All heavy atoms as an XYZ file, in Angstrom:
848
protein
N      -3.983     -2.491    -11.951
C      -4.352     -1.994    -10.639
C      -5.725     -2.512    -10.249
O      -5.945     -2.868     -9.103
C      -4.309     -0.463    -10.666
C      -4.546      0.184     -9.329
S      -3.386     -0.275     -8.044
C      -4.453     -0.854     -6.770
N      -6.635     -2.554    -11.190
C      -7.975     -3.037    -10.879
C      -7.954     -4.496    -10.444
O      -8.697     -4.896     -9.548
C      -8.900     -2.831    -12.077
C      -9.200     -1.379    -12.325
C     -10.006     -1.139    -13.582
O     -10.511     -2.104    -14.183
O     -10.126      0.038    -13.960
N      -7.095     -5.292    -11.058
C      -6.967     -6.702    -10.671
C      -6.478     -6.803     -9.225
O      -7.017     -7.562     -8.421
C      -6.008     -7.435    -11.615
C      -5.728     -8.851    -11.190
C      -6.674     -9.860    -11.388
C      -4.531     -9.189    -10.568
C      -6.432    -11.154    -10.989
C      -4.283    -10.486    -10.164
C      -5.229    -11.465    -10.378
O      -4.988    -12.744     -9.968
N      -5.449     -6.023     -8.880
C      -4.919     -6.046     -7.512
C      -5.980     -5.581     -6.517
O      -6.127     -6.169     -5.449
C      -3.673     -5.170     -7.414
N      -6.718     -4.540     -6.873
C      -7.778     -4.055     -5.986
C      -8.811     -5.144     -5.743
O      -9.310     -5.297     -4.625
C      -8.429     -2.807     -6.579
N      -9.115     -5.908     -6.754
C     -10.066     -7.016     -6.609
C      -9.517     -8.074     -5.647
O     -10.241     -8.606     -4.815
C     -10.363     -7.631     -7.983
C     -11.290     -8.814     -7.942
C     -12.711     -8.473     -7.507
O     -13.126     -7.301     -7.602
O     -13.419     -9.398     -7.066
N      -8.226     -8.370     -5.731
C      -7.609     -9.359     -4.852
C      -7.581     -8.885     -3.400
O      -7.564     -9.685     -2.478
C      -6.180     -9.689     -5.314
C      -6.087    -10.248     -6.714
C      -6.968    -11.452     -6.918
O      -6.930    -12.404     -6.157
N      -7.805    -11.404     -7.945
N      -7.561     -7.580     -3.206
C      -7.459     -6.990     -1.867
C      -8.816     -6.635     -1.264
O      -8.888     -6.151     -0.146
C      -6.605     -5.715     -1.940
C      -5.159     -5.905     -2.362
C      -4.552     -4.565     -2.769
C      -4.363     -6.540     -1.250
N      -9.900     -6.867     -1.964
C     -11.230     -6.379     -1.577
C     -11.667     -6.800     -0.181
O     -12.398     -6.085      0.481
C     -12.272     -6.782     -2.605
C     -12.620     -8.257     -2.589
C     -13.563     -8.645     -3.722
N     -13.820    -10.061     -3.731
C     -13.003    -11.002     -4.198
N     -11.839    -10.645     -4.701
N     -13.315    -12.274     -4.162
N     -11.234     -7.965      0.290
C     -11.663     -8.426      1.614
C     -10.940     -7.708      2.753
O     -11.346     -7.815      3.905
C     -11.475     -9.935      1.726
C     -12.425    -10.710      0.827
C     -12.266    -12.211      0.978
O     -11.770    -12.660      2.035
O     -12.643    -12.918      0.046
N      -9.883     -6.975      2.438
C      -9.114     -6.281      3.471
C      -9.752     -4.954      3.873
O      -9.499     -4.447      4.958
C      -7.686     -6.044      2.990
N     -10.563     -4.377      2.993
C     -11.168     -3.082      3.273
C     -11.450     -2.357      1.977
O     -11.383     -2.935      0.896
N     -11.749     -1.063      2.085
C     -12.034     -0.258      0.896
C     -10.708      0.115      0.229
O      -9.920      0.870      0.786
C     -12.811      0.994      1.262
C     -13.152      1.824      0.055
C     -13.945      3.055      0.416
C     -14.219      3.817     -0.860
N     -13.815      5.191     -0.765
N     -10.479     -0.440     -0.948
C      -9.233     -0.209     -1.670
C      -9.434      0.922     -2.677
O     -10.405      0.937     -3.431
C      -8.779     -1.486     -2.411
C      -8.628     -2.658     -1.445
C      -7.497     -1.231     -3.198
C      -7.614     -2.458     -0.341
N      -8.517      1.862     -2.655
C      -8.509      2.932     -3.644
C      -7.073      3.089     -4.134
O      -6.140      2.568     -3.520
C      -9.037      4.244     -3.053
O      -8.263      4.632     -1.943
N      -6.910      3.772     -5.230
C      -5.575      3.950     -5.782
C      -5.529      5.228     -6.593
O      -6.556      5.769     -6.989
C      -5.161      2.745     -6.630
C      -6.165      2.345     -7.681
C      -6.101      2.870     -8.965
C      -7.194      1.452     -7.392
C      -7.024      2.514     -9.934
C      -8.115      1.091     -8.349
C      -8.023      1.625     -9.619
O      -8.944      1.268    -10.568
N      -4.316      5.711     -6.807
C      -4.137      6.873     -7.667
C      -2.769      6.803     -8.329
O      -1.826      6.202     -7.802
C      -4.329      8.170     -6.913
C      -3.272      8.464     -5.908
C      -3.532      9.807     -5.275
N      -2.294     10.233     -4.653
C      -2.166     11.284     -3.904
N      -3.188     12.038     -3.664
N      -1.021     11.599     -3.382
N      -2.714      7.414     -9.481
C      -1.481      7.413    -10.258
C      -0.441      8.278     -9.548
O      -0.751      9.370     -9.080
C      -1.767      7.961    -11.648
C      -0.940      7.340    -12.722
C      -1.705      7.408    -14.038
C      -0.971      6.869    -15.204
N      -0.509      5.547    -15.185
N       0.771      7.727     -9.457
C       1.880      8.450     -8.829
C       3.144      8.152     -9.620
O       3.533      6.990     -9.732
C       2.100      7.979     -7.391
C       0.911      8.100     -6.480
S       1.233      7.310     -4.902
C       1.522      8.729     -3.906
N       3.766      9.154    -10.156
C       5.043      8.988    -10.851
C       4.971      7.919    -11.946
O       5.902      7.140    -12.124
C       6.164      8.660     -9.864
C       6.204      9.569     -8.683
C       5.877      9.105     -7.421
C       6.533     10.905     -8.822
C       5.900      9.942     -6.313
C       6.549     11.755     -7.720
C       6.234     11.272     -6.467
N       3.867      7.836    -12.633
C       3.722      6.871    -13.712
C       3.329      5.479    -13.252
O       3.123      4.587    -14.065
N       3.233      5.267    -11.953
C       2.810      3.981    -11.396
C       1.584      4.249    -10.532
O       0.938      5.279    -10.688
C       3.952      3.348    -10.576
C       5.226      3.099    -11.367
C       5.115      2.011    -12.429
O       4.103      1.291    -12.477
O       6.062      1.880    -13.217
N       1.269      3.359     -9.603
C       0.093      3.555     -8.750
C       0.441      3.401     -7.279
O       1.175      2.494     -6.896
C      -0.987      2.522     -9.079
C      -1.634      2.742    -10.412
C      -1.176      2.092    -11.537
C      -2.704      3.621    -10.541
C      -1.762      2.292    -12.772
C      -3.306      3.837    -11.772
C      -2.827      3.170    -12.884
O      -3.412      3.383    -14.092
N      -0.100      4.281     -6.472
C      -0.087      4.118     -5.028
C      -1.449      3.578     -4.643
O      -2.451      3.954     -5.237
N      -1.491      2.675     -3.683
C      -2.801      2.139     -3.289
C      -3.019      2.315     -1.794
O      -2.082      2.372     -1.012
C      -2.983      0.694     -3.753
C      -2.089     -0.337     -3.141
C      -0.863     -0.722     -3.591
C      -2.354     -1.130     -1.993
N      -0.353     -1.693     -2.778
C      -1.242     -1.969     -1.795
C      -3.426     -1.218     -1.108
C      -1.176     -2.868     -0.734
C      -3.347     -2.112     -0.066
C      -2.237     -2.921      0.107
N      -4.284      2.435     -1.457
C      -4.725      2.758     -0.110
C      -5.771      1.749      0.334
O      -6.526      1.227     -0.477
C      -5.367      4.147     -0.090
C      -4.463      5.248     -0.558
C      -4.183      5.417     -1.920
C      -3.880      6.123      0.340
C      -3.341      6.427     -2.357
C      -3.047      7.143     -0.092
C      -2.778      7.285     -1.447
O      -1.949      8.288     -1.875
N      -5.808      1.505      1.623
C      -6.853      0.683      2.212
C      -7.499      1.516      3.310
O      -6.807      1.987      4.222
C      -6.273     -0.611      2.788
S      -7.517     -1.689      3.513
N      -8.790      1.727      3.188
C      -9.532      2.536      4.159
C      -8.813      3.843      4.472
O      -8.694      4.260      5.621
C      -9.806      1.747      5.434
C     -10.740      0.571      5.188
O     -11.635      0.693      4.328
O     -10.586     -0.468      5.862
N      -8.301      4.487      3.429
C      -7.694      5.805      3.546
C      -6.228      5.852      3.899
O      -5.622      6.921      3.870
N      -5.612      4.733      4.238
C      -4.185      4.717      4.575
C      -3.377      4.215      3.381
O      -3.741      3.233      2.745
C      -3.900      3.806      5.765
C      -4.430      4.311      7.079
C      -4.021      3.386      8.205
C      -4.607      3.792      9.537
N      -4.172      2.885     10.616
N      -2.255      4.887      3.123
C      -1.345      4.473      2.061
C      -0.634      3.196      2.502
O       0.049      3.187      3.520
C      -0.318      5.577      1.788
C       0.678      5.214      0.731
C       0.333      5.292     -0.603
C       1.948      4.790      1.076
C       1.249      4.955     -1.587
C       2.864      4.448      0.100
C       2.511      4.535     -1.232
N      -0.840      2.116      1.747
C      -0.253      0.834      2.124
C       0.781      0.298      1.153
O       1.509     -0.631      1.492
C      -1.343     -0.230      2.315
C      -1.751     -0.436      3.763
C      -2.425      0.742      4.358
C      -2.569     -1.671      3.901
N       0.838      0.841     -0.048
C       1.819      0.301     -0.969
C       1.723      0.889     -2.353
O       1.050      1.888     -2.598
N       2.435      0.226     -3.267
C       2.494      0.675     -4.650
C       2.377     -0.517     -5.591
O       2.606     -1.663     -5.193
C       3.800      1.451     -4.948
C       3.867      2.754     -4.174
C       5.025      0.616     -4.661
N       2.041     -0.192     -6.806
C       2.115     -1.171     -7.888
C       3.044     -0.559     -8.921
O       2.777      0.530     -9.447
C       0.737     -1.475     -8.489
C      -0.085     -2.210     -7.445
C       0.883     -2.289     -9.764
C      -1.353     -2.801     -7.926
N       4.154     -1.219     -9.143
C       5.161     -0.770    -10.096
C       5.466     -1.917    -11.049
O       5.681     -3.048    -10.596
C       6.439     -0.348     -9.386
S       6.252      1.117     -8.358
N       5.509     -1.606    -12.326
C       5.784     -2.633    -13.339
C       4.871     -3.843    -13.152
O       5.325     -4.985    -13.235
C       7.251     -3.062    -13.308
C       8.186     -1.934    -13.685
O       7.820     -1.110    -14.540
O       9.301     -1.874    -13.125
N       3.609     -3.585    -12.857
C       2.603     -4.636    -12.653
C       2.952     -5.582    -11.508
O       2.549     -6.747    -11.509
C       2.376     -5.432    -13.940
C       1.737     -4.583    -15.020
O       0.945     -3.682    -14.673
O       2.026     -4.815    -16.201
N       3.692     -5.101    -10.522
C       4.042     -5.887     -9.339
C       3.456     -5.196     -8.113
O       3.546     -3.977     -7.980
C       5.557     -6.017     -9.187
C       6.203     -6.766    -10.332
C       7.702     -6.749    -10.188
C       8.352     -7.362    -11.413
N       9.781     -7.068    -11.465
N       2.883     -5.996     -7.212
C       2.248     -5.470     -6.002
C       3.251     -5.425     -4.855
O       3.915     -6.423     -4.560
C       1.059     -6.361     -5.613
C       0.332     -6.009     -4.322
C      -0.338     -4.640     -4.435
C      -0.694     -7.074     -3.993
N       3.344     -4.267     -4.220
C       4.227     -4.070     -3.080
C       3.418     -3.551     -1.899
O       2.543     -2.703     -2.062
C       5.332     -3.062     -3.411
C       6.288     -3.535     -4.468
C       6.046     -3.280     -5.808
C       7.427     -4.249     -4.134
C       6.914     -3.713     -6.791
C       8.305     -4.691     -5.103
C       8.050     -4.423     -6.437
N       3.733     -4.070     -0.699
C       3.062     -3.679      0.539
C       4.121     -3.137      1.492
O       5.197     -3.736      1.648
C       2.340     -4.890      1.189
C       1.682     -4.489      2.496
C       1.322     -5.498      0.237
N       3.807     -2.024      2.147
C       4.746     -1.449      3.121
C       5.133     -2.489      4.169
O       4.310     -3.292      4.593
C       4.105     -0.266      3.852
C       4.146      1.012      3.111
C       3.671      2.122      4.027
C       4.054      3.456      3.451
N       3.838      4.537      4.405
N       6.375     -2.416      4.595
C       6.851     -3.300      5.652
C       6.677     -2.592      6.993
O       7.083     -1.443      7.148
C       8.333     -3.670      5.437
C       8.487     -4.464      4.139
C       8.872     -4.451      6.633
C       9.934     -4.734      3.750
N       6.060     -3.275      7.933
C       5.959     -2.788      9.306
C       6.558     -3.872     10.200
O       6.648     -5.033      9.795
C       4.488     -2.556      9.723
O       3.796     -3.808      9.665
C       3.806     -1.532      8.830
N       6.973     -3.527     11.422
C       7.493     -4.561     12.324
C       6.465     -5.677     12.553
O       6.816     -6.850     12.611
C       7.796     -3.797     13.615
C       8.040     -2.385     13.175
C       7.117     -2.177     11.994
N       5.195     -5.306     12.649
C       4.144     -6.298     12.885
C       3.985     -7.222     11.677
O       3.816     -8.433     11.827
C       2.814     -5.603     13.196
C       2.829     -4.807     14.473
C       3.340     -3.363     14.299
O       4.074     -3.028     13.375
N       2.947     -2.501     15.230
N       4.025     -6.654     10.493
C       3.924     -7.459      9.274
C       5.115     -8.372      9.110
O       4.984     -9.539      8.721
N       6.287     -7.864      9.435
C       7.500     -8.678      9.322
C       7.485     -9.828     10.328
O       7.913    -10.937     10.021
C       8.733     -7.790      9.527
C       9.963     -8.369      8.928
C      11.024     -7.321      8.666
O      11.083     -6.306      9.387
O      11.801     -7.539      7.743
N       6.959     -9.579     11.526
C       6.869    -10.639     12.534
C       5.891    -11.726     12.100
O       6.138    -12.911     12.310
C       6.451    -10.055     13.883
N       4.786    -11.303     11.483
C       3.766    -12.266     11.072
C       4.145    -13.010      9.788
O       3.751    -14.159      9.593
C       2.431    -11.552     10.873
N       4.922    -12.360      8.921
C       5.271    -12.936      7.615
C       6.775    -12.776      7.335
O       7.165    -12.091      6.393
C       4.454    -12.273      6.507
C       2.976    -12.440      6.672
C       2.214    -11.455      7.276
C       2.355    -13.593      6.241
C       0.845    -11.614      7.448
C       0.992    -13.772      6.401
C       0.236    -12.782      7.010
N       7.621    -13.423      8.143
C       9.064    -13.222      7.998
C       9.650    -13.758      6.689
O      10.734    -13.334      6.288
C       9.654    -13.974      9.197
C       8.626    -15.010      9.522
C       7.308    -14.379      9.200
N       8.936    -14.643      6.008
C       9.492    -15.256      4.806
C       9.035    -14.605      3.502
O       9.432    -15.057      2.428
C       9.148    -16.750      4.778
C       9.772    -17.490      5.951
O      10.877    -17.097      6.388
O       9.150    -18.447      6.447
N       8.215    -13.566      3.589
C       7.795    -12.903      2.355
C       8.994    -12.219      1.710
O       9.812    -11.607      2.406
C       6.729    -11.843      2.636
C       5.298    -12.323      2.756
C       4.374    -11.142      3.073
C       4.837    -13.013      1.495
N       9.088    -12.305      0.389
C      10.219    -11.628     -0.278
C      10.088    -10.116     -0.158
O       8.984     -9.573     -0.094
C      10.095    -12.084     -1.734
C       8.710    -12.569     -1.900
C       8.232    -13.012     -0.544
N      11.225     -9.460     -0.131
C      11.274     -8.006     -0.035
C      12.103     -7.471     -1.201
O      13.081     -8.085     -1.604
C      11.900     -7.578      1.287
C      11.126     -8.039      2.498
C      11.905     -7.733      3.765
C      11.238     -8.340      4.963
N      11.722     -9.666      5.281
N      11.692     -6.333     -1.704
C      12.416     -5.688     -2.792
C      11.964     -4.237     -2.870
O      10.842     -3.916     -2.473
C      12.122     -6.394     -4.116
N      12.825     -3.380     -3.389
C      12.376     -1.999     -3.605
C      11.504     -1.949     -4.870
O      11.820     -2.596     -5.867
C      13.678     -1.223     -3.805
C      14.661     -2.236     -4.294
C      14.237     -3.552     -3.701
N      10.404     -1.209     -4.836
C       9.540     -1.147     -6.017
C      10.164     -0.376     -7.185
O       9.794     -0.568     -8.328
C       8.278     -0.455     -5.514
C       8.665      0.222     -4.254
C       9.837     -0.507     -3.696
N      11.104      0.498     -6.884
C      11.798      1.263     -7.920
C      13.169      1.635     -7.371
O      13.408      1.570     -6.158
C      10.997      2.510     -8.345
C      10.567      3.368     -7.184
C      11.382      4.387     -6.684
C       9.342      3.147     -6.555
C      10.992      5.157     -5.602
C       8.938      3.926     -5.476
C       9.771      4.917     -5.014
O       9.380      5.679     -3.936
N      14.053      2.008     -8.247
C      15.420      2.322     -7.854
C      15.454      3.452     -6.833
O      14.772      4.467     -6.991
C      16.229      2.733     -9.080
C      17.714      2.812     -8.808
C      18.521      3.057    -10.072
O      18.164      2.477    -11.110
O      19.488      3.821     -9.982
N      16.179      3.233     -5.759
C      16.321      4.236     -4.713
C      15.272      4.155     -3.620
O      15.342      4.889     -2.648
N      14.283      3.275     -3.770
C      13.221      3.147     -2.768
C      13.632      2.177     -1.670
O      14.511      1.340     -1.852
C      11.935      2.644     -3.433
N      12.960      2.287     -0.529
C      13.129      1.321      0.550
C      12.480      0.015      0.132
O      11.624     -0.017     -0.746
C      12.452      1.814      1.826
C      13.069      3.036      2.434
C      12.300      3.438      3.675
C      12.883      4.691      4.293
N      12.127      5.098      5.478
N      12.849     -1.057      0.812
C      12.217     -2.347      0.548
C      10.757     -2.343      0.978
O      10.396     -1.706      1.973
C      12.932     -3.476      1.288
C      14.177     -3.958      0.572
O      14.411     -3.554     -0.590
O      14.920     -4.763      1.160
N       9.963     -3.053      0.246
C       8.563     -3.340      0.552
C       8.411     -4.853      0.462
O       9.255     -5.535     -0.126
C       7.639     -2.729     -0.511
C       7.331     -1.265     -0.377
C       8.320     -0.292     -0.445
C       6.023     -0.837     -0.228
C       8.023      1.055     -0.357
C       5.710      0.516     -0.133
C       6.717      1.449     -0.201
O       6.410      2.779     -0.105
N       7.335     -5.379      1.026
C       7.006     -6.769      0.742
C       6.617     -6.839     -0.730
O       5.818     -6.020     -1.203
C       5.820     -7.258      1.585
C       6.143     -7.484      3.026
C       5.440     -6.814      4.006
C       7.129     -8.382      3.416
C       5.712     -7.028      5.345
C       7.413     -8.594      4.747
C       6.705     -7.916      5.707
N       7.165     -7.797     -1.437
C       6.828     -7.985     -2.836
C       5.904     -9.192     -2.918
O       6.293    -10.307     -2.579
C       8.082     -8.205     -3.670
C       7.829     -8.572     -5.093
C       6.745     -8.240     -5.844
C       8.683     -9.336     -5.934
N       6.870     -8.749     -7.097
C       8.049     -9.426     -7.198
C       9.914     -9.942     -5.751
C       8.610    -10.117     -8.255
C      10.469    -10.619     -6.818
C       9.825    -10.704     -8.042
N       4.690     -8.967     -3.321
C       3.700    -10.038     -3.435
C       3.751    -10.539     -4.870
O       3.188     -9.933     -5.785
C       2.283     -9.538     -3.061
C       2.280     -8.810     -1.724
C       1.299    -10.701     -3.074
C       2.833     -9.602     -0.557
N       4.490    -11.626     -5.058
C       4.724    -12.137     -6.409
C       3.454    -12.591     -7.098
O       3.292    -12.405     -8.298
C       5.728    -13.286     -6.354
C       7.094    -12.843     -5.875
C       8.068    -13.989     -5.782
O       8.554    -14.423     -6.848
O       8.324    -14.449     -4.657
N       2.527    -13.204     -6.349
C       1.293    -13.718     -6.938
C       0.128    -13.360     -6.029
O      -0.231    -14.133     -5.148
C       1.396    -15.237     -7.116
C       0.139    -15.845     -7.712
O      -0.728    -15.097     -8.215
O       0.013    -17.080     -7.672
N      -0.464    -12.164     -6.226
C      -1.579    -11.759     -5.355
C      -2.720    -12.774     -5.349
O      -3.363    -12.970     -4.329
C      -2.047    -10.424     -5.944
C      -0.928     -9.940     -6.782
C      -0.168    -11.155     -7.225
N      -2.951    -13.425     -6.471
C      -4.021    -14.404     -6.570
C      -3.724    -15.643     -5.726
O      -4.616    -16.251     -5.161
C      -4.208    -14.799     -8.036
C      -5.554    -15.434     -8.299
O      -6.489    -15.162     -7.533
O      -5.653    -16.192     -9.270
N      -2.446    -15.985     -5.605
C      -2.059    -17.188     -4.875
C      -1.622    -16.937     -3.443
O      -1.268    -17.860     -2.719
N      -1.632    -15.685     -3.021
C      -1.214    -15.347     -1.657
C      -2.424    -15.429     -0.738
O      -3.184    -14.477     -0.601
C      -0.587    -13.955     -1.611
S       0.031    -13.500      0.016
N      -2.593    -16.580     -0.101
C      -3.780    -16.786      0.723
C      -3.811    -15.896      1.961
O      -4.856    -15.680      2.552
C      -3.917    -18.256      1.107
C      -2.785    -18.800      1.932
C      -2.973    -20.290      2.220
N      -1.859    -20.829      2.967
C      -1.758    -20.765      4.282
N      -2.694    -20.205      4.995
N      -0.704    -21.267      4.895
N      -2.676    -15.367      2.366
C      -2.606    -14.527      3.556
C      -2.547    -13.031      3.233
O      -2.257    -12.230      4.103
C      -1.388    -14.920      4.398
C      -1.511    -16.315      4.967
O      -2.647    -16.739      5.273
O      -0.479    -16.996      5.094
N      -2.820    -12.669      1.984
C      -2.724    -11.268      1.587
C      -3.662    -10.377      2.397
O      -3.264     -9.316      2.863
C      -3.010    -11.129      0.087
C      -2.863     -9.735     -0.494
C      -1.467     -9.176     -0.238
C      -3.153     -9.765     -1.997
N      -4.880    -10.813      2.610
C      -5.831    -10.023      3.399
C      -5.303     -9.824      4.821
O      -5.352     -8.713      5.364
C      -7.211    -10.699      3.429
O      -7.716    -10.742      2.091
C      -8.191     -9.941      4.308
N      -4.756    -10.872      5.420
C      -4.201    -10.759      6.782
C      -3.030     -9.786      6.805
O      -2.927     -8.953      7.714
C      -3.774    -12.127      7.288
N      -2.146     -9.864      5.814
C      -1.008     -8.947      5.754
C      -1.492     -7.508      5.648
O      -0.998     -6.625      6.355
C      -0.100     -9.282      4.566
C       1.019     -8.271      4.296
C       1.982     -8.181      5.475
C       1.752     -8.624      3.010
N      -2.460     -7.255      4.794
C      -2.971     -5.891      4.625
C      -3.611     -5.391      5.914
O      -3.391     -4.258      6.333
C      -3.950     -5.817      3.435
C      -4.659     -4.471      3.384
C      -3.193     -6.064      2.130
N      -4.370     -6.218      6.580
C      -5.007     -5.800      7.840
C      -3.968     -5.516      8.915
O      -4.082     -4.539      9.668
C      -5.987     -6.864      8.308
C      -7.249     -6.882      7.460
C      -8.227     -7.914      7.946
N      -9.452     -7.863      7.142
C     -10.301     -8.854      7.045
N     -10.081     -9.989      7.693
N     -11.377     -8.732      6.309
N      -2.956     -6.364      9.026
C      -1.887     -6.145     10.016
C      -1.149     -4.848      9.710
O      -0.872     -4.043     10.604
C      -0.914     -7.345     10.038
C      -1.593     -8.560     10.679
C       0.380     -6.997     10.760
C      -0.836     -9.858     10.486
N      -0.845     -4.629      8.440
C      -0.139     -3.419      8.032
C      -0.995     -2.190      8.307
O      -0.515     -1.190      8.844
C       0.240     -3.495      6.538
O       1.029     -4.675      6.330
C       1.031     -2.279      6.099
N      -2.277     -2.266      7.967
C      -3.200     -1.147      8.186
C      -3.230     -0.770      9.659
O      -3.172      0.401     10.014
C      -4.599     -1.514      7.687
C      -5.537     -0.357      7.699
C      -5.759      0.511      6.671
C      -6.360      0.078      8.786
N      -6.683      1.465      7.058
C      -7.065      1.220      8.343
C      -6.575     -0.382     10.078
C      -7.966      1.906      9.158
C      -7.471      0.310     10.879
C      -8.142      1.432     10.425
N      -3.330     -1.776     10.537
C      -3.401     -1.503     11.975
C      -2.109     -0.885     12.502
O      -2.134     -0.084     13.430
C      -3.714     -2.782     12.746
C      -5.140     -3.246     12.534
C      -5.430     -4.579     13.205
O      -4.521     -5.372     13.464
N      -6.701     -4.833     13.467
N      -0.978     -1.255     11.901
C       0.313     -0.775     12.384
C       0.613      0.659     11.953
O       1.396      1.349     12.607
C       1.425     -1.700     11.878
N      -0.002      1.108     10.873
C       0.299      2.444     10.356
C      -0.576      3.501     11.023
O      -1.733      3.242     11.346
C       0.089      2.473      8.839
C       1.058      1.600      8.044
C       0.651      1.574      6.573
C       2.481      2.096      8.194
N      -0.026      4.700     11.203
C      -0.826      5.763     11.823
C      -1.931      6.237     10.881
O      -1.858      6.052      9.662
C       0.194      6.881     12.062
C       1.268      6.635     11.051
C       1.316      5.144     10.852
N      -2.924      6.853     11.453
C      -4.003      7.436     10.648
C      -3.418      8.536      9.774
O      -2.472      9.218     10.181
C      -5.087      8.004     11.557
N      -3.965      8.711      8.584
C      -3.451      9.787      7.727
C      -3.710     11.150      8.368
O      -4.713     11.341      9.052
C      -4.226      9.624      6.424
C      -5.368      8.738      6.715
C      -5.056      7.986      7.977
N      -2.782     12.048      8.155
C      -2.946     13.402      8.695
C      -4.041     14.112      7.907
O      -4.142     13.944      6.687
C      -1.633     14.176      8.564
C      -0.534     13.604      9.423
C       0.744     14.374      9.236
C       1.840     13.723     10.063
N       3.134     14.330      9.856
N      -4.870     14.892      8.596
C      -5.900     15.627      7.856
C      -5.244     16.607      6.891
O      -4.218     17.211      7.213
C      -6.691     16.351      8.934
C      -5.980     16.149     10.212
C      -4.891     15.150     10.002
N      -5.843     16.723      5.732
C      -5.286     17.649      4.746
C      -5.580     19.076      5.173
O      -6.678     19.392      5.602
C      -5.887     17.371      3.371
C      -5.455     16.034      2.845
C      -5.915     15.859      1.432
C      -5.421     14.503      0.960
N      -5.564     14.320     -0.452
N      -4.550     19.904      5.041
C      -4.723     21.317      5.383
C      -5.420     22.020      4.239
O      -5.185     21.723      3.078
C      -3.362     21.956      5.639
C      -2.736     21.418      6.887
C      -1.432     22.037      7.280
N      -0.981     23.167      6.492
C       0.207     23.709      6.585
N       1.074     23.217      7.405
N       0.554     24.739      5.837
N      -6.259     22.923      4.606
C      -6.949     23.699      3.577
C      -5.998     24.738      3.018
O      -5.244     25.366      3.759
C      -8.185     24.364      4.161
C      -9.215     23.340      4.546
C     -10.384     23.935      5.215
N     -10.895     25.091      4.469
C     -12.090     25.601      4.643
N     -12.889     25.089      5.527
N     -12.487     26.656      3.952
N      -6.042     24.886      1.729
C      -5.185     25.889      1.098
C      -5.717     27.279      1.384
O      -6.916     27.518      1.382
C      -5.143     25.679     -0.411
C      -4.345     24.500     -0.805
C      -4.233     24.473     -2.288
N      -3.167     23.558     -2.676
C      -2.773     23.416     -3.906
N      -3.330     24.079     -4.871
N      -1.802     22.573     -4.164
N      -4.798     28.172      1.606
C      -5.182     29.562      1.820
C      -5.259     30.236      0.463
O      -4.421     30.021     -0.398
C      -4.136     30.269      2.665
C      -3.981     29.661      4.042
C      -2.825     30.239      4.751
N      -3.261     31.384      5.549
C      -2.435     32.202      6.150
N      -1.141     32.054      6.034
N      -2.890     33.195      6.860
N      -6.251     31.022      0.293
C      -6.354     31.753     -0.982
C      -5.380     32.924     -0.932
O      -5.081     33.465      0.131
C      -7.769     32.220     -1.221
O      -8.125     33.182     -0.253
N      -4.911     33.278     -2.084
C      -3.965     34.386     -2.154
C      -4.665     35.676     -2.584
O      -4.050     36.593     -3.077
C      -2.838     34.057     -3.150
C      -1.985     32.927     -2.688
N      -1.138     33.034     -1.616
C      -1.861     31.649     -3.126
C      -0.516     31.888     -1.443
N      -0.944     31.019     -2.325
N      -5.956     35.728     -2.384
C      -6.734     36.922     -2.744
C      -6.515     38.039     -1.746
O      -5.723     37.935     -0.807
N      -7.251     39.074     -1.894
C      -7.125     40.197     -0.970
C      -7.714     39.838      0.393
O      -8.588     39.004      0.514
C      -7.830     41.430     -1.551
O      -9.192     41.113     -1.771
N      -7.218     40.512      1.420
C      -7.636     40.221      2.784
C      -8.677     41.176      3.242
O      -8.835     42.251      2.960
C      -6.425     40.245      3.752
C      -6.846     39.968      5.164
C      -5.399     39.291      3.280
């Protein structure tokens, strides 16, 4: 995950967290993809598909929707552009709701 984050550094602030034994990754607070079995996947948006129609697509795990599969993040010269296009196409994350305490009222 750290290697992928390094490859994505020019796209924005990359963060990640463990999810279901793999990693979900974020750019500037938006969920943009996953890393499964050491493979980088980026969410597909209509804008990303229009800009990069020839990128391979595959589900990151059984039962998942297709994502762009970035076979070689180091060799993908347009990776930063894809991430920026995807980031712009996705809505802002919803603010997290504060948990209500179950104490006395």
